[in-house]
C-alpha positions as CSV (number, residue, x, y, z in Angstrom):
1,X,-44.6,16.4,-3.4
2,X,-41.9,19.0,-4.7
3,X,-38.7,18.3,-3.9
4,X,-36.8,21.2,-2.0
5,X,-33.7,19.6,-1.6
6,X,-30.8,17.1,-2.2
7,X,-28.9,15.5,0.3
8,X,-26.2,13.4,-0.8
9,X,-23.7,10.6,1.1
10,X,-20.4,11.0,0.8
11,X,-18.0,8.2,0.7
12,X,-18.3,6.0,-2.9
13,X,-21.3,8.2,-4.1
14,X,-19.5,11.9,-4.8
15,X,-16.3,9.8,-6.2
16,X,-16.5,6.3,-7.8
17,X,-15.6,3.0,-5.4
18,X,-12.6,2.3,-8.2
19,X,-10.5,4.4,-6.3
20,X,-10.4,2.2,-3.7
21,X,-10.8,5.0,-0.8
22,X,-13.2,2.6,1.2
23,X,-11.1,-0.3,0.9
24,X,-8.1,1.5,2.2
25,X,-10.5,2.9,4.8
26,X,-11.6,-0.9,5.6
27,X,-8.2,-2.0,5.8
28,X,-7.5,0.2,8.5
29,X,-10.3,-0.1,10.8
30,X,-9.9,-3.8,10.9
31,X,-6.1,-3.4,12.0
32,X,-7.6,-1.0,14.5
33,X,-9.8,-3.5,16.0
34,X,-6.9,-6.1,15.9
35,X,-5.1,-4.3,17.8
36,X,-7.8,-2.6,20.1
37,X,-9.2,-6.1,20.9
38,X,-6.1,-7.8,20.8
39,X,-7.0,-10.8,18.2
40,X,-6.1,-11.1,15.3
41,X,-7.5,-9.2,12.2
42,X,-9.7,-11.8,11.1
43,X,-11.1,-12.7,14.8
44,X,-11.8,-9.0,15.2
45,X,-14.3,-8.9,11.7
46,X,-16.0,-12.0,12.8
47,X,-16.9,-10.1,16.0
48,X,-17.8,-7.0,14.3
49,X,-20.0,-9.0,11.8
50,X,-21.5,-10.6,14.6
51,X,-22.4,-8.1,17.1
52,X,-22.5,-4.7,14.8
53,X,-26.2,-5.0,13.6
54,X,-28.3,-2.4,14.8
55,X,-25.2,0.5,15.1
56,X,-24.7,2.5,11.9
57,X,-20.5,2.5,12.3
58,X,-17.8,0.1,13.4
59,X,-17.1,3.4,16.0
60,X,-20.7,3.2,17.6
61,X,-20.3,-0.7,18.2
62,X,-17.0,-0.1,19.7
63,X,-18.2,2.0,22.2
64,X,-21.7,0.7,22.9
65,X,-20.3,-3.1,23.3
66,X,-16.3,-2.8,23.9
67,X,-15.8,0.5,26.2
68,X,-14.4,2.2,23.6
69,X,-13.6,5.8,24.4
70,X,-11.0,7.7,22.8
71,X,-13.0,9.0,19.7
72,X,-10.3,11.5,18.4
73,X,-7.9,8.7,18.3
74,X,-9.7,6.4,16.2
75,X,-10.8,9.0,13.8
76,X,-6.9,10.1,13.3
77,X,-5.9,6.4,13.1
78,X,-8.7,5.6,10.4
79,X,-8.8,8.6,8.7
80,X,-5.1,10.1,8.4
81,X,-4.1,13.3,6.5
82,X,-3.1,11.7,3.2
83,X,-5.8,9.5,2.8
84,X,-7.6,11.9,-0.4
85,X,-4.6,11.6,-2.0
86,X,-5.6,9.5,-4.9
87,X,-8.3,11.6,-6.1
88,X,-8.0,14.5,-7.8
89,X,-10.3,17.5,-9.1
90,X,-13.3,16.4,-10.6
91,X,-14.9,19.2,-13.2
92,X,-17.3,17.0,-14.8
93,X,-18.9,16.5,-11.4
94,X,-18.7,20.2,-10.7
95,X,-20.2,21.5,-13.5
96,X,-22.8,18.9,-13.0
97,X,-23.4,19.5,-9.4
98,X,-23.8,23.2,-10.4
99,X,-26.2,22.6,-12.6
100,X,-29.0,20.8,-10.7
101,X,-32.0,23.1,-10.0
102,X,-32.0,22.8,-5.8
103,X,-29.6,23.2,-2.4
104,X,-27.1,20.3,-2.0
105,X,-26.0,18.8,1.2
106,X,-24.2,16.1,2.9
107,X,-25.0,13.4,5.0
108,X,-22.1,11.1,6.1
109,X,-21.5,8.6,8.1
110,X,-17.5,9.8,8.5
111,X,-16.2,12.9,10.4
112,X,-15.6,16.2,8.9
113,X,-11.9,16.4,8.8
114,X,-12.6,13.6,5.9
115,X,-15.5,15.2,4.4
116,X,-13.1,18.5,4.0
117,X,-10.5,16.4,2.6
118,X,-12.7,14.7,-0.2
119,X,-14.5,18.0,-1.3
120,X,-11.1,19.7,-1.4
121,X,-9.6,17.3,-3.5
122,X,-12.8,17.1,-5.8
123,X,-13.0,20.7,-6.1
124,X,-16.6,21.0,-4.9
125,X,-16.7,21.8,-1.2
126,X,-18.4,25.6,-2.0
127,X,-21.2,23.7,-3.6
128,X,-22.8,22.5,-0.3
129,X,-25.3,24.3,2.0
130,X,-24.7,22.1,4.9
131,X,-22.2,19.0,5.8
132,X,-23.8,16.6,8.4
133,X,-21.4,14.4,9.7
134,X,-21.3,11.7,12.3
135,X,-19.8,14.3,14.9
136,X,-22.6,16.3,14.5
137,X,-25.2,13.2,14.8
138,X,-23.8,12.1,18.1
139,X,-21.9,9.5,16.8
140,X,-25.6,7.4,15.8
141,X,-25.2,7.9,11.6
142,X,-27.6,6.4,9.1
143,X,-29.7,4.4,9.0
144,X,-30.6,5.6,12.5
145,X,-33.9,7.9,11.8
146,X,-32.5,10.3,14.2
147,X,-29.7,10.7,11.8
148,X,-31.7,11.5,9.0
149,X,-34.7,14.2,11.3
150,X,-32.0,15.8,12.7
151,X,-30.1,17.0,9.2
152,X,-34.2,17.7,7.7
153,X,-35.1,19.8,10.9
154,X,-31.5,21.6,10.3
155,X,-32.4,22.0,6.6
156,X,-36.0,22.8,7.5
157,X,-37.2,20.4,4.8
158,X,-39.2,16.9,5.1
159,X,-38.2,13.8,4.0
160,X,-40.9,13.8,1.3
161,X,-39.1,17.1,-0.3
162,X,-35.9,15.8,0.1
163,X,-34.1,13.5,-2.7
164,X,-31.1,11.1,-0.6
165,X,-28.7,9.2,-2.7
166,X,-26.7,6.5,-1.1
167,X,-24.4,3.6,-2.1
168,X,-25.5,1.5,0.6
169,X,-28.9,-0.5,0.6
170,X,-29.4,-0.2,4.6
171,X,-29.1,3.4,4.4
172,X,-31.6,3.6,1.8
173,X,-34.0,1.6,3.6
174,X,-33.9,3.7,6.5
175,X,-34.7,6.8,4.5
176,X,-36.9,5.4,2.5
177,X,-39.2,3.9,5.7
178,X,-39.6,7.7,6.9
179,X,-41.3,8.3,3.4
180,X,-38.7,10.2,1.6
181,X,-37.8,9.4,-2.0
182,X,-34.0,7.7,-2.3
183,X,-31.8,6.3,-4.8
184,X,-29.5,3.7,-4.7
185,X,-26.1,4.9,-6.3
186,X,-24.9,1.2,-7.5
187,X,-22.1,1.5,-10.1
188,X,-20.9,-2.0,-10.0
189,X,-24.1,-3.4,-10.0
190,X,-23.7,-5.1,-6.7
191,X,-27.4,-5.0,-5.6
192,X,-29.7,-6.3,-8.8
193,X,-31.8,-7.0,-6.4
194,X,-32.6,-3.8,-4.3
195,X,-36.6,-3.5,-4.6
196,X,-36.1,0.2,-4.7
197,X,-34.8,3.3,-7.5
198,X,-31.2,2.4,-8.4
199,X,-29.0,4.4,-10.7
200,X,-25.4,3.3,-11.8
201,X,-24.2,6.8,-12.5
202,X,-24.4,9.6,-10.4
203,X,-25.9,12.3,-13.6
204,X,-28.7,9.8,-14.1
205,X,-30.8,11.5,-10.8
206,X,-31.5,14.0,-13.1
207,X,-34.5,11.5,-14.0
208,X,-36.1,11.5,-10.9
209,X,-36.1,15.4,-10.6
210,X,-39.1,17.7,-11.6
């Protein structure tokens, strides 16, 4: 079936994990959890690991399991204004994305303000027709099937006609279960046993286009 659209994850997909942005996000999440739960960072992370299965994000878990409700305070703590400062414009990435023969969109489990900062720093924000963030998905993001379906419905397409690229195996597994083609971007070879298509560099995705 002919592809109509390319849908990207944002973090560690449109920029390299070597920048450490996601490590910093993880550190802020751990510190926030420890303060909110009133326990050590280690215990907070242990609780999350034990209970987060079935949830798309730490926020979704907090809301469902811990009674958390102040969504904007959470985002302000986890995604501060200067979070993208280590990034810089990427003309090579911009030229590559512009060369792709299909329209492009983003599906992220982060809030829109985070996505806007990242895309602005990379200089590619104008290249995407849509940015579907975690608020747009009612705080139930990937790998929930409804997160993919809502985005695809908004785009007027179906999984079989949409190539999805992400750096997280469980998100790709969720998407492939709907019948769509997915690519795992595994720059650091962290998932050598992943059983579905896998690339080490974003530019390799052209090998999966018509």
